[in-house]
C-alpha positions as CSV (number, residue, x, y, z in Angstrom):
1,M,102.0,103.8,101.7
2,P,98.8,101.1,100.4
3,Y,101.7,99.0,98.9
4,P,103.9,97.3,102.1
5,E,105.5,95.6,99.5
6,L,107.0,98.6,98.1
7,R,108.8,99.7,101.6
8,L,110.2,96.4,102.0
9,I,111.3,97.1,98.5
10,E,113.0,100.0,100.0
11,K,114.9,99.1,102.8
12,Q,116.4,96.6,100.9
13,T,117.3,99.0,98.8
14,E,118.9,101.7,100.6
15,S,122.2,100.3,101.5
16,Y,122.9,100.8,97.8
17,V,121.7,104.2,97.5
18,E,123.9,104.8,100.7
19,A,126.7,103.6,98.8
20,V,125.6,105.7,95.9
21,N,125.6,108.9,97.8
22,R,129.5,107.9,98.9
23,K,130.8,108.9,95.1
24,R,128.2,111.6,94.5
25,K,127.6,114.9,94.7
26,L,123.7,114.8,95.5
27,T,122.3,113.0,97.8
28,Y,120.1,110.1,95.4
29,K,116.5,108.4,96.5
30,V,114.5,105.6,94.4
31,N,112.4,107.2,92.4
32,K,108.7,106.5,93.9
33,N,106.6,106.8,90.8
34,V,108.9,104.2,88.1
35,S,109.0,102.2,91.5
36,W,105.3,102.1,91.9
37,R,104.8,101.3,88.2
38,T,107.3,98.7,88.1
39,L,105.5,97.0,91.8
40,K,102.5,97.2,89.6
41,D,103.6,95.1,86.9
42,K,105.3,92.4,88.8
43,V,102.7,92.7,91.7
44,V,101.2,89.6,90.7
45,N,104.3,87.2,89.5
46,L,105.2,88.0,93.7
47,F,101.8,85.8,94.6
48,I,101.5,83.8,91.5
49,E,105.0,82.4,91.6
50,K,106.6,79.7,94.0
51,D,110.3,81.3,94.2
52,S,108.6,85.1,95.0
53,D,112.7,85.9,96.8
54,K,113.5,86.1,92.6
55,V,110.7,88.1,91.7
56,L,112.1,90.5,94.8
57,T,115.2,90.4,94.0
58,E,114.1,91.2,90.2
59,L,111.8,94.1,91.8
60,Q,115.1,95.7,94.1
61,K,117.2,95.9,90.9
62,L,114.7,97.2,89.0
63,F,114.6,100.0,92.3
64,E,118.4,100.5,92.1
65,R,118.2,101.5,88.5
66,Y,116.6,104.2,88.6
67,L,117.4,106.9,91.9
68,E,116.6,110.7,91.6
69,P,118.5,113.2,93.0
70,V,117.5,115.3,95.9
71,R,117.7,118.6,95.2
72,P,118.8,120.9,98.3
73,N,117.6,125.1,97.8
74,L,115.1,124.9,95.1
75,K,114.1,128.0,93.5
76,Y,111.0,127.6,93.1
77,P,109.0,125.0,95.7
78,R,106.4,123.1,94.3
79,I,102.7,124.2,95.4
80,K,100.1,121.7,96.1
81,K,96.9,122.7,94.5
82,R,93.8,122.1,96.2
83,M,90.9,120.8,94.7
84,P,87.5,122.9,94.4
85,N,85.8,120.6,96.7
86,G,88.5,119.6,98.9
87,K,89.9,116.9,97.5
88,F,93.8,116.3,96.9
89,Y,95.1,114.0,94.8
90,T,97.9,111.3,95.1
91,L,100.7,112.3,93.9
92,T,102.6,109.5,93.9
93,N,102.8,108.0,90.2
94,Y,100.9,111.2,88.8
95,K,102.9,111.4,86.1
96,R,103.6,109.1,83.5
97,A,106.2,106.1,84.4
98,L,108.0,104.4,81.2
């Protein structure tokens, strides 16, 4: 991952996600598309503001807000398309978020 901050905040939300998973039927994980988008908006604030802990907790709450279910045994698996020149596009943040 290009942003180690993203992985750091995801690690902080793991306890919350585990608590949610115990209550629900399906297992859930952090929506990476939305988390990339929120991190892009707030990454400048992390370095500008003196109290970066406040920004980190705000990001953590936003990450916890957007969870997506992990659906087992999907009927139609996602097929990754290959470009003609062999170059792959990153699938993270490929679609529009928020």
